[in-house]
C-alpha positions as CSV (number, residue, x, y, z in Angstrom):
1,X,44.2,156.8,117.0
2,X,47.1,156.6,114.6
3,X,50.7,156.9,115.9
4,X,53.5,157.5,113.4
5,X,57.2,157.6,114.1
6,X,58.8,160.4,112.1
7,X,62.5,161.1,111.5
8,X,64.1,164.4,112.5
9,X,64.0,166.4,109.3
10,X,66.4,169.1,110.6
11,X,69.2,166.5,111.1
12,X,68.7,163.1,109.5
13,X,71.8,161.8,111.4
14,X,70.2,162.8,114.8
15,X,70.0,159.9,117.2
16,X,67.8,160.7,120.2
17,X,69.5,158.2,122.4
18,X,72.6,160.3,122.2
19,X,70.8,163.0,124.3
20,X,69.0,160.8,126.8
21,X,69.2,161.7,130.5
22,X,68.0,159.1,132.9
23,X,65.1,160.4,135.1
24,X,62.9,158.5,137.6
25,X,59.3,158.7,136.6
26,X,56.9,160.1,139.1
27,X,55.0,157.6,141.2
28,X,51.6,159.2,140.6
29,X,49.7,159.0,137.3
30,X,48.6,162.0,135.4
31,X,45.4,161.8,133.4
32,X,45.4,163.4,130.0
33,X,41.8,164.6,130.6
34,X,42.7,166.4,133.8
35,X,43.8,170.1,133.3
36,X,45.9,169.9,136.5
37,X,48.2,167.4,134.8
38,X,49.4,170.0,132.3
39,X,51.7,172.2,134.4
40,X,53.7,173.0,131.3
41,X,50.6,174.3,129.5
42,X,49.2,176.5,132.3
43,X,46.9,173.7,133.3
44,X,44.9,173.7,130.1
45,X,44.2,170.6,128.0
46,X,45.9,170.2,124.7
47,X,43.6,171.0,121.8
48,X,43.5,170.1,118.1
49,X,46.6,171.2,116.2
50,X,48.7,171.7,119.4
51,X,52.3,170.5,119.8
52,X,52.2,168.4,122.9
53,X,55.2,167.6,125.2
54,X,55.2,164.9,127.9
55,X,58.0,166.0,130.3
56,X,60.8,163.6,131.2
57,X,59.5,162.6,134.7
58,X,55.8,162.5,133.8
59,X,53.7,159.3,134.0
60,X,50.9,160.3,131.7
61,X,47.8,158.1,131.0
62,X,45.9,158.9,127.7
63,X,42.4,158.4,129.0
64,X,40.6,159.9,126.0
65,X,39.0,157.5,123.6
66,X,39.4,157.9,119.9
67,X,36.1,159.6,119.3
68,X,36.9,162.5,121.7
69,X,40.6,162.8,121.2
70,X,41.7,165.8,119.1
71,X,44.3,165.5,116.3
72,X,47.5,167.1,117.5
73,X,50.4,168.5,115.3
74,X,52.7,166.1,117.2
75,X,53.3,164.6,120.6
76,X,56.8,164.5,122.0
77,X,57.2,161.9,124.6
78,X,60.2,162.4,126.9
79,X,58.6,160.6,129.9
80,X,56.0,157.8,130.0
81,X,52.8,157.7,128.0
82,X,50.4,154.9,128.5
83,X,47.2,154.4,126.6
84,X,44.2,153.3,128.6
85,X,41.8,150.9,126.9
86,X,38.2,152.1,127.0
């Protein structure tokens, strides 16, 4: 899996920390592979080419390995995203 940090192309002076709102992460973990984790997607798993958003309070675990993980357009992480080693 390759992760790239990209600048905001709409406004190069944009600083995401200017818009940060503190939120407590949920105590439970959400598994990426569990459709129930994806309330903001009508409980369907993200598929190749999708734009994926991790909500501010989510505690998401990426439990897919590289061979079965689709390539997404982008992943916006507003909460917590942890990568499980397989």
